[in-house]
ZAMARGU-4260 file (C-alpha; in steps of 0.2 Angstrom, whole numbers, plus 5000, padded with zeros to 4 digits):
<rodrens>
0) 5049/4775/4569 | 5033/4784/4574 | 5023/4793/4560 | 5025/4812/4561 | 5012/4821/4570
5) 5006/4837/4561 | 5006/4852/4572 | 5003/4865/4559 | 4998/4859/4541 | 5013/4859/4529
10) 5023/4869/4541 | 5027/4860/4558 | 5028/4841/4562 | 5034/4832/4578 | 5042/4814/4577
15) 5040/4809/4595 | 5053/4795/4595 | 5066/4799/4582 | 5080/4794/4594 | 5079/4779/4605
20) 5080/4782/4624 | 5097/4774/4626 | 5105/4783/4611 | 5098/4799/4616 | 5105/4798/4633
25) 5122/4793/4627 | 5121/4809/4615 | 5115/4820/4630 | 5130/4814/4641 | 5142/4817/4627
30) 5136/4834/4624 | 5135/4839/4642 | 5153/4833/4646 | 5162/4838/4630 | 5155/4854/4623
35) 5162/4871/4628 | 5146/4879/4633 | 5144/4898/4632 | 5132/4910/4640 | 5129/4923/4626
40) 5126/4941/4629 | 5111/4946/4618 | 5105/4963/4612 | 5086/4966/4612 | 5078/4983/4610
45) 5094/4992/4613 | 5098/4983/4629 | 5110/4969/4633 | 5105/4953/4643 | 5113/4937/4648
50) 5105/4923/4637 | 5094/4912/4649 | 5102/4896/4642 | 5119/4890/4637 | 5124/4887/4618
55) 5136/4881/4606 | 5137/4883/4587 | 5145/4869/4575 | 5145/4868/4556 | 5155/4867/4540
60) 5171/4878/4539 | 5167/4897/4537 | 5148/4895/4542 | 5143/4912/4551 | 5126/4915/4559
65) 5120/4932/4566 | 5106/4934/4578 | 5101/4945/4592 | 5116/4955/4590 | 5128/4940/4590
70) 5139/4934/4577 | 5145/4916/4578 | 5158/4907/4568 | 5155/4888/4568 | 5166/4876/4577
75) 5171/4860/4568 | 5159/4846/4568 | 5163/4833/4581 | 5161/4815/4573 | 5146/4811/4584
80) 5137/4827/4579 | 5140/4823/4561 | 5133/4806/4562 | 5116/4812/4569 | 5116/4826/4556
85) 5117/4813/4542 | 5102/4803/4551 | 5092/4819/4551 | 5096/4824/4533 | 5091/4806/4527
90) 5074/4807/4537 | 5070/4825/4531 | 5078/4824/4514 | 5086/4841/4518 | 5104/4847/4519
95) 5111/4855/4534 | 5127/4863/4536 | 5126/4869/4554 | 5118/4866/4571 | 5115/4877/4586
100) 5115/4868/4602 | 5104/4875/4617 | 5107/4869/4635 | 5093/4872/4647 | 5100/4868/4664
105) 5083/4868/4673 | 5066/4877/4673 | 5074/4894/4676 | 5082/4893/4658 | 5070/4896/4643
110) 5069/4904/4626 | 5058/4919/4622 | 5046/4921/4607 | 5055/4923/4591 | 5056/4917/4573
115) 5071/4909/4565 | 5070/4921/4550 | 5087/4928/4548 | 5092/4932/4530 | 5106/4919/4530
120) 5093/4905/4533 | 5085/4908/4516 | 5066/4912/4512 | 5058/4896/4519 | 5071/4888/4531
125) 5069/4870/4536 | 5074/4869/4555 | 5075/4851/4562 | 5076/4852/4581 | 5081/4836/4591
130) 5076/4837/4610 | 5086/4827/4623 | 5083/4826/4642 | 5069/4833/4651 | 5052/4836/4642
135) 5049/4855/4640 | 5034/4864/4633 | 5036/4872/4616 | 5024/4885/4610 | 5020/4891/4593
140) 5013/4909/4593 | 5003/4915/4578 | 5009/4931/4570 | 4992/4934/4562 | 4975/4933/4570
145) 4968/4922/4555 | 4980/4908/4561 | 4970/4906/4577 | 4977/4903/4594 | 4994/4898/4601
150) 4998/4880/4600 | 5007/4871/4614 | 5016/4854/4613 | 5027/4845/4624 | 5044/4840/4617
155) 5050/4823/4625 | 5067/4815/4625 | 5072/4809/4608 | 5059/4819/4599 | 5062/4828/4583
160) 5052/4844/4578 | 5053/4850/4560 | 5048/4867/4555 | 5047/4871/4537 | 5037/4880/4523
165) 5030/4897/4530 | 5032/4892/4548 | 5045/4906/4552 | 5034/4919/4542 | 5018/4914/4551
170) 5023/4909/4568 | 5035/4913/4583 | 5040/4900/4595 | 5046/4899/4613 | 5051/4887/4627
175) 5044/4896/4642 | 5053/4895/4659 | 5044/4885/4673 | 5044/4885/4692 | 5040/4866/4691
180) 5056/4856/4695 | 5063/4850/4679 | 5080/4842/4674 | 5092/4848/4660 | 5088/4848/4642
185) 5098/4850/4626 | 5091/4853/4609 | 5100/4853/4593 | 5093/4864/4580 | 5100/4859/4563
190) 5099/4872/4549 | 5107/4878/4532 | 5116/4894/4532 | 5117/4901/4514 | 5128/4916/4517
195) 5145/4910/4523
</rodrens>
């Protein structure tokens, strides 16, 4: 396995080849064909919008996650997702009880600036995000001028991004839309929910 690349000291690391290309594409095919993908209606600034991507939420029984005006109750883990969860837990030395899947169908799907700082994630959440499919640009946006400029990094197929420490307190992150033709991408964001 490739040594982690430090993106933000003690807060954000990228492991470019966490999953092999073949195992990653097998997982991508399973997710694309078997998950019941939903397009959420999110609430931002007292307005509702269709989410610019599809999503699904899996986890341990009773796990509930609230964000952007949405309350999600986790679906039961499929065996193949539980297997990749255990691999990521072993690598990160963290416990995860849920995973949010995001399906970007093409360049017109994206994710706006936000932090994963909901109360049920705890004070300093560890988020481990596995990317499958097309490479997309991931941007970290500083919340404070002292942190410097935004940081842009490409997330290739099979890469694992681990955000920890004060990452959610200090940074927002986004996956911008693009007019450049790009194939589908799925990312699996493993996390621990403390209030179930």
